[in-house]
C-alpha positions as CSV (number, residue, x, y, z in Angstrom):
1,M,16.3,6.1,-0.9
2,T,14.1,7.4,2.1
3,E,12.4,5.4,4.6
4,V,8.9,3.8,3.4
5,R,6.2,4.2,6.4
6,L,3.4,2.2,6.9
7,R,-0.2,3.7,8.2
8,R,-3.8,3.4,8.4
9,V,-5.6,6.1,6.1
10,Y,-8.2,7.0,9.0
11,G,-5.2,8.1,11.2
12,R,-4.4,11.8,11.6
13,P,-1.7,13.0,8.9
14,E,1.4,13.6,10.6
15,P,4.1,16.6,9.4
16,D,6.8,14.3,8.5
17,D,4.4,11.7,6.3
18,G,5.7,12.8,3.2
19,A,4.2,11.7,0.2
20,R,0.8,10.4,1.5
21,V,-0.4,7.6,-0.9
22,L,-3.5,5.0,-0.7
23,V,-2.5,1.8,-1.9
24,D,-5.8,0.2,-1.5
25,R,-8.5,-0.6,-4.6
26,V,-11.3,0.5,-3.2
27,W,-12.0,3.8,-1.6
28,P,-12.0,3.6,2.4
29,R,-15.5,3.4,3.6
30,G,-17.0,6.6,5.7
31,L,-13.9,8.9,4.8
32,S,-14.0,11.9,2.6
33,K,-11.2,12.9,0.0
34,E,-10.6,15.9,2.4
35,D,-10.3,14.3,5.3
36,A,-7.7,11.5,3.8
37,R,-5.2,14.3,2.7
38,L,-3.9,11.9,0.3
39,D,-1.1,13.1,-2.3
40,H,-2.1,10.4,-4.8
41,W,-4.1,7.0,-4.9
42,E,-2.5,4.1,-6.7
43,K,-5.1,1.7,-6.9
44,D,-3.2,-0.1,-10.2
45,V,-0.6,-1.4,-7.5
46,A,-3.4,-3.1,-5.2
47,P,-3.8,-7.1,-5.1
48,S,-6.4,-8.2,-7.6
49,T,-9.9,-8.5,-6.4
50,D,-9.9,-12.6,-6.5
51,L,-6.3,-12.4,-4.5
52,R,-7.9,-10.0,-2.1
53,K,-10.9,-11.9,-1.5
54,W,-9.3,-14.9,-1.1
55,Y,-6.7,-13.5,1.7
56,G,-10.0,-11.8,3.6
57,H,-7.1,-10.9,5.9
58,D,-6.7,-14.3,7.5
59,P,-3.4,-13.9,9.2
60,E,-2.8,-17.7,8.6
61,R,-3.0,-17.2,5.1
62,F,-0.8,-13.8,4.9
63,A,2.7,-15.7,4.0
64,E,1.1,-17.0,0.8
65,F,-1.1,-14.1,0.2
66,R,2.4,-12.4,0.2
67,R,3.9,-14.9,-2.2
68,R,1.1,-14.4,-4.8
69,Y,0.8,-10.7,-4.3
70,E,4.4,-10.1,-5.4
71,A,3.9,-12.4,-8.2
72,E,1.2,-10.0,-9.3
73,L,3.3,-7.4,-9.0
74,D,5.1,-8.4,-12.0
75,D,1.9,-7.6,-14.3
76,P,2.8,-4.4,-16.4
77,S,0.2,-2.2,-14.6
78,R,1.1,-2.7,-11.3
79,A,4.9,-3.0,-12.1
80,A,4.3,0.5,-13.5
81,A,2.5,1.6,-10.3
82,L,5.2,0.1,-8.1
83,D,7.9,2.2,-10.0
84,R,5.9,5.3,-9.4
85,L,5.9,4.5,-5.6
86,R,9.6,3.9,-5.8
87,A,10.2,7.3,-7.9
88,L,7.9,8.6,-4.9
89,A,10.2,7.2,-2.2
90,D,13.1,8.4,-4.0
91,G,12.1,12.2,-3.6
92,G,11.5,11.9,0.4
93,T,9.8,10.0,2.7
94,L,6.6,7.8,1.4
95,T,4.0,7.1,3.6
96,L,1.6,4.2,2.1
97,L,-1.8,4.2,3.5
98,T,-4.3,1.4,4.0
99,A,-7.9,1.1,5.3
100,T,-7.2,-2.3,6.3
101,K,-7.5,-2.5,10.4
102,D,-4.4,-5.0,10.5
103,A,-1.9,-2.8,8.3
104,E,1.0,-5.1,9.3
105,R,-0.5,-7.9,7.0
106,S,-1.5,-5.9,4.1
107,Q,-0.5,-5.5,0.7
108,A,0.7,-1.9,2.0
109,A,2.9,-3.6,4.4
110,V,4.1,-6.1,1.5
111,L,4.9,-2.9,-0.8
112,A,6.7,-1.3,2.1
113,A,9.1,-4.0,2.7
114,L,9.9,-4.2,-1.0
115,L,10.3,-0.8,-1.4
116,N,12.6,-0.8,1.8
117,G,14.6,-3.5,0.3
118,V,13.3,-6.0,3.0
119,R,12.5,-9.6,2.1
């Protein structure tokens, strides 16, 4: 498997991004589909609305968010979306994109760690 990377969707695409996949449930504000330069939008892999709202990107809640989100990934539709991400990662570099300001404490970070085999 190749490296899975994590970036904000608002950043300029890089030549070595490989497959660029947005993993947010909601489309990023103020960004056109053309400017996003996505290969895929895997909104089915995103956390539930309830979990996302509970977390609210509070750094103190990240560990619990991660635990709850990993449990949500067992849901069949999320598991299928995660499998699609695995297939993309097996095919080459994969860059997971999120609109979140703190990408290192986001669902994209949890997914990148899982796909890179880090717990």
